[in-house]
C-alpha positions as CSV (number, residue, x, y, z in Angstrom):
1,X,-48.4,-102.1,-101.0
2,X,-50.1,-102.1,-97.7
3,X,-51.7,-105.2,-96.2
4,X,-55.7,-104.9,-95.8
5,X,-57.4,-106.4,-92.5
6,X,-58.6,-109.1,-94.1
7,X,-55.2,-110.6,-95.1
8,X,-53.9,-112.9,-92.7
9,X,-50.2,-113.0,-91.9
10,X,-48.0,-115.6,-93.2
11,X,-45.4,-117.7,-91.4
12,X,-42.4,-116.4,-93.4
13,X,-43.3,-112.7,-92.9
14,X,-42.0,-112.6,-89.9
15,X,-38.4,-111.8,-90.3
16,X,-37.0,-114.2,-87.1
17,X,-38.8,-117.0,-89.1
18,X,-36.6,-116.3,-92.1
19,X,-33.5,-115.8,-90.4
20,X,-34.0,-119.0,-88.1
21,X,-34.6,-120.9,-91.6
22,X,-31.4,-119.5,-93.4
23,X,-29.4,-120.7,-90.0
24,X,-30.6,-124.3,-90.7
25,X,-30.0,-124.2,-94.0
26,X,-26.0,-123.6,-93.2
27,X,-25.8,-125.6,-90.6
28,X,-27.6,-128.8,-92.6
29,X,-24.9,-127.6,-95.3
30,X,-22.0,-128.1,-92.5
31,X,-22.9,-131.4,-91.3
32,X,-22.7,-132.5,-95.2
33,X,-19.7,-131.5,-95.3
34,X,-18.6,-133.3,-92.0
35,X,-20.3,-136.5,-93.2
36,X,-18.0,-136.0,-96.5
37,X,-15.2,-136.7,-94.6
38,X,-17.1,-139.9,-92.5
39,X,-16.1,-142.2,-94.9
40,X,-13.5,-143.1,-97.6
41,X,-13.6,-142.1,-101.4
42,X,-12.8,-144.1,-104.5
43,X,-13.4,-141.0,-107.3
44,X,-12.6,-142.0,-110.8
45,X,-10.1,-138.5,-110.5
46,X,-8.0,-137.2,-107.9
47,X,-10.4,-134.3,-107.3
48,X,-13.6,-135.9,-106.9
49,X,-12.1,-136.5,-103.9
50,X,-11.9,-133.1,-102.4
51,X,-13.6,-132.5,-99.5
52,X,-17.3,-131.1,-100.9
53,X,-16.5,-131.7,-104.6
54,X,-19.7,-133.0,-105.2
55,X,-21.5,-130.3,-103.3
56,X,-19.3,-127.5,-105.1
57,X,-19.7,-129.2,-108.7
58,X,-23.4,-129.1,-108.1
59,X,-23.7,-125.4,-107.1
60,X,-22.0,-124.6,-109.4
61,X,-24.2,-126.5,-112.9
62,X,-26.8,-125.0,-111.2
63,X,-26.1,-121.2,-111.4
64,X,-24.4,-122.1,-114.9
65,X,-27.8,-123.6,-116.0
66,X,-29.5,-120.2,-114.7
67,X,-27.0,-118.1,-116.7
68,X,-27.2,-119.6,-119.7
69,X,-31.2,-120.4,-119.6
70,X,-31.4,-116.4,-119.1
71,X,-29.7,-116.2,-122.6
72,X,-31.6,-118.9,-124.1
73,X,-35.0,-117.0,-123.5
74,X,-33.2,-113.4,-124.9
75,X,-32.9,-115.8,-128.4
76,X,-36.0,-116.9,-127.9
77,X,-38.2,-114.2,-126.8
78,X,-40.9,-113.1,-129.1
79,X,-42.8,-109.5,-128.9
80,X,-46.0,-109.6,-127.0
81,X,-47.8,-109.4,-130.0
82,X,-46.5,-112.4,-132.2
83,X,-49.3,-114.5,-132.6
84,X,-51.4,-111.8,-133.8
């Protein structure tokens, strides 16, 4: 599917910009891990004091939520003509 002459090229259509954003996200993640080392943690459980624990925990929960939503969709999905 090619672009029509009237369709304007968007900022994210350029692969260099996508690469710039991708690298920027990795840099921000690295800086947040470095910031995690800069303060003294007092967690309720010993594993809460691991380096980057809350980031990995949030990422894992997000992935599990997406997988669970996919399974739930299969359970509650109806046919196209359900209301006909």
